[in-house]
C-alpha positions as CSV (number, residue, x, y, z in Angstrom):
1,M,11.2,-18.1,62.9
2,F,7.8,-18.5,61.2
3,E,6.9,-14.8,61.8
4,T,5.7,-12.7,59.0
5,N,8.0,-9.7,58.0
6,V,6.5,-6.6,57.1
7,D,8.8,-5.5,54.5
8,A,8.2,-9.2,52.7
9,T,4.6,-8.7,52.3
10,Y,5.3,-5.1,50.7
11,A,7.7,-6.6,48.4
12,W,5.4,-9.2,47.3
13,L,2.3,-6.7,46.8
14,G,4.4,-4.6,44.8
15,L,5.9,-7.5,42.4
16,A,2.5,-8.6,42.2
17,L,1.2,-5.0,40.9
18,V,4.0,-5.0,38.4
19,S,3.1,-8.4,37.2
20,V,-0.2,-7.3,36.5
21,A,1.0,-4.1,35.3
22,T,3.2,-5.9,32.4
23,A,0.7,-8.4,31.6
24,G,-1.5,-5.7,30.6
25,V,1.1,-3.6,28.5
26,A,1.5,-7.1,26.5
27,A,-1.9,-7.9,25.8
28,T,-2.1,-4.3,24.0
29,L,1.0,-4.8,21.8
30,P,-0.3,-5.8,18.2
31,A,0.5,-9.6,17.4
32,S,2.1,-8.8,14.2
33,P,4.3,-6.2,12.7
34,P,2.9,-3.2,10.4
35,P,2.8,-4.3,6.9
36,D,6.2,-3.5,4.6
37,A,5.3,-0.6,2.4
38,S,8.8,0.1,1.8
39,G,9.3,-3.1,0.1
40,V,6.4,-2.7,-2.2
41,A,7.8,1.0,-2.7
42,H,11.0,-0.6,-3.7
43,T,8.9,-2.9,-6.3
44,I,7.4,0.1,-7.7
45,D,10.1,2.2,-8.0
46,S,12.4,-0.4,-9.8
47,V,9.5,-0.9,-12.5
48,A,9.2,2.9,-12.8
49,D,12.9,3.7,-13.0
50,G,13.7,1.3,-15.8
51,P,14.4,2.2,-19.3
52,Y,12.1,-0.5,-20.9
53,P,8.3,-1.4,-20.5
54,A,8.5,-4.0,-17.7
55,R,5.8,-5.5,-15.2
56,A,6.0,-6.8,-11.6
57,E,3.8,-8.3,-9.1
58,H,4.0,-7.7,-4.9
59,G,2.2,-9.9,-2.6
60,L,0.5,-7.7,0.3
61,A,0.0,-8.6,4.0
62,A,-2.2,-5.6,4.6
63,S,-6.2,-5.3,4.9
64,Q,-6.3,-1.8,3.3
65,L,-4.0,0.3,0.8
66,R,-3.6,4.3,0.1
67,L,-2.0,4.9,-2.9
68,T,-1.0,8.2,-4.6
69,E,1.4,9.4,-7.2
70,R,4.2,9.7,-4.2
71,S,3.4,7.6,-1.7
72,I,1.9,4.2,-0.5
73,G,0.3,3.3,2.8
74,L,-0.5,0.1,4.0
75,R,-2.8,-0.9,6.9
76,S,-3.1,-4.1,9.1
77,D,-3.8,-5.1,12.4
78,G,-0.3,-4.7,13.1
79,G,-0.4,-1.0,12.7
80,V,0.2,1.3,9.4
81,G,3.2,1.6,7.3
82,F,4.1,4.5,4.8
83,A,6.6,4.8,2.0
84,S,7.5,7.3,-0.5
85,L,7.5,6.9,-4.4
86,H,10.2,8.3,-6.2
87,G,9.8,7.0,-9.9
88,P,8.1,9.2,-12.5
89,N,4.7,8.9,-13.7
90,I,3.5,6.8,-11.0
91,T,-0.6,6.2,-11.8
92,P,-2.7,4.7,-9.1
93,V,-5.5,2.5,-10.9
94,T,-7.8,1.3,-8.0
95,A,-10.7,-1.1,-8.5
96,G,-12.9,1.7,-6.6
97,Q,-12.3,4.3,-9.2
98,W,-12.6,2.1,-11.8
99,R,-15.7,0.9,-10.7
100,R,-17.2,4.1,-9.8
101,N,-16.6,6.3,-13.1
102,R,-15.9,4.1,-16.2
103,T,-16.6,7.0,-18.5
104,D,-13.2,9.0,-17.5
105,G,-10.8,6.2,-19.0
106,S,-10.0,4.4,-15.5
107,D,-11.8,1.4,-17.0
108,G,-9.0,1.3,-20.3
109,L,-6.0,1.7,-17.7
110,R,-7.3,-1.2,-15.8
111,R,-7.4,-3.0,-19.1
112,V,-3.9,-1.7,-19.4
113,L,-2.8,-2.8,-16.2
114,D,-4.6,-6.4,-16.6
115,G,-2.3,-6.6,-19.9
116,V,-4.1,-5.1,-22.7
117,P,-1.9,-3.1,-25.2
118,P,-2.8,0.6,-24.7
119,S,-3.9,0.9,-28.4
120,S,-6.5,-1.9,-28.0
121,A,-7.8,0.3,-24.7
122,F,-7.4,3.9,-25.9
123,D,-8.1,5.9,-29.1
124,D,-4.8,7.7,-29.2
125,P,-1.7,8.3,-26.8
126,D,-3.6,11.6,-25.9
127,A,-6.2,9.8,-24.3
128,F,-4.1,7.7,-22.7
129,A,-2.1,10.5,-21.2
130,A,-5.4,12.5,-20.1
131,A,-7.0,8.9,-18.4
132,A,-3.4,8.7,-16.4
133,S,-3.3,12.2,-15.7
134,R,-6.6,12.1,-13.8
135,A,-6.2,8.8,-12.1
136,R,-2.9,10.7,-10.6
137,D,-5.2,13.5,-9.8
138,A,-8.0,11.3,-8.0
139,D,-8.1,11.1,-4.0
140,G,-5.9,9.0,-2.4
141,A,-8.1,7.3,0.1
142,W,-8.0,4.0,2.0
143,R,-9.3,1.1,0.3
144,P,-9.3,-2.5,0.5
145,A,-6.0,-4.1,-0.3
146,P,-5.8,-6.9,-2.6
147,E,-3.3,-9.9,-2.3
148,R,-1.4,-8.8,-4.8
149,L,-0.4,-5.5,-6.1
150,T,0.5,-5.0,-10.0
151,V,3.1,-3.0,-11.3
152,R,3.3,-2.1,-15.1
153,Q,5.3,0.5,-16.9
154,V,3.7,1.4,-20.6
155,H,4.9,3.2,-23.1
156,Y,2.5,4.5,-26.0
157,G,3.4,6.8,-28.6
158,G,5.5,9.4,-26.4
159,V,3.5,8.8,-23.1
160,H,5.5,6.9,-20.6
161,V,3.5,5.9,-17.2
162,T,4.0,3.3,-14.5
163,L,0.5,1.9,-13.6
164,V,-0.1,0.7,-10.2
165,G,-3.2,-1.3,-8.8
């Protein structure tokens, strides 16, 4: 009546191994989901596609940000999220660009993004267009992400750009 069945011992050992393996897999899963890059892309595109100058902000739950003219990437402990941008003339204005080289007009772009009229930051629309073009051509490296991303569509003369930073 109290004899150990050999089949039961193997079943218990198999169950123990499966339990340990399941716990190991569960421990390697991220604690949070990847950041929502598509929500940020929607905010940027909605401002960029509008017919009038506009401004919006979007909160970020990411540790790093990668912004180019055509895509946005967000990275956190939960993974990496990417989304495409479809709006016209999306111009990244990153703090790293701004601090590294203030002679290329990126200081003016930062000021315009922060709310200064473009006519106060640039001599003429051509200087504004040139600074925006240089910012779009800059490398899209991973940078520390701010808590909030600001998006501003600006019209200066015949120049229409959407600044993102």
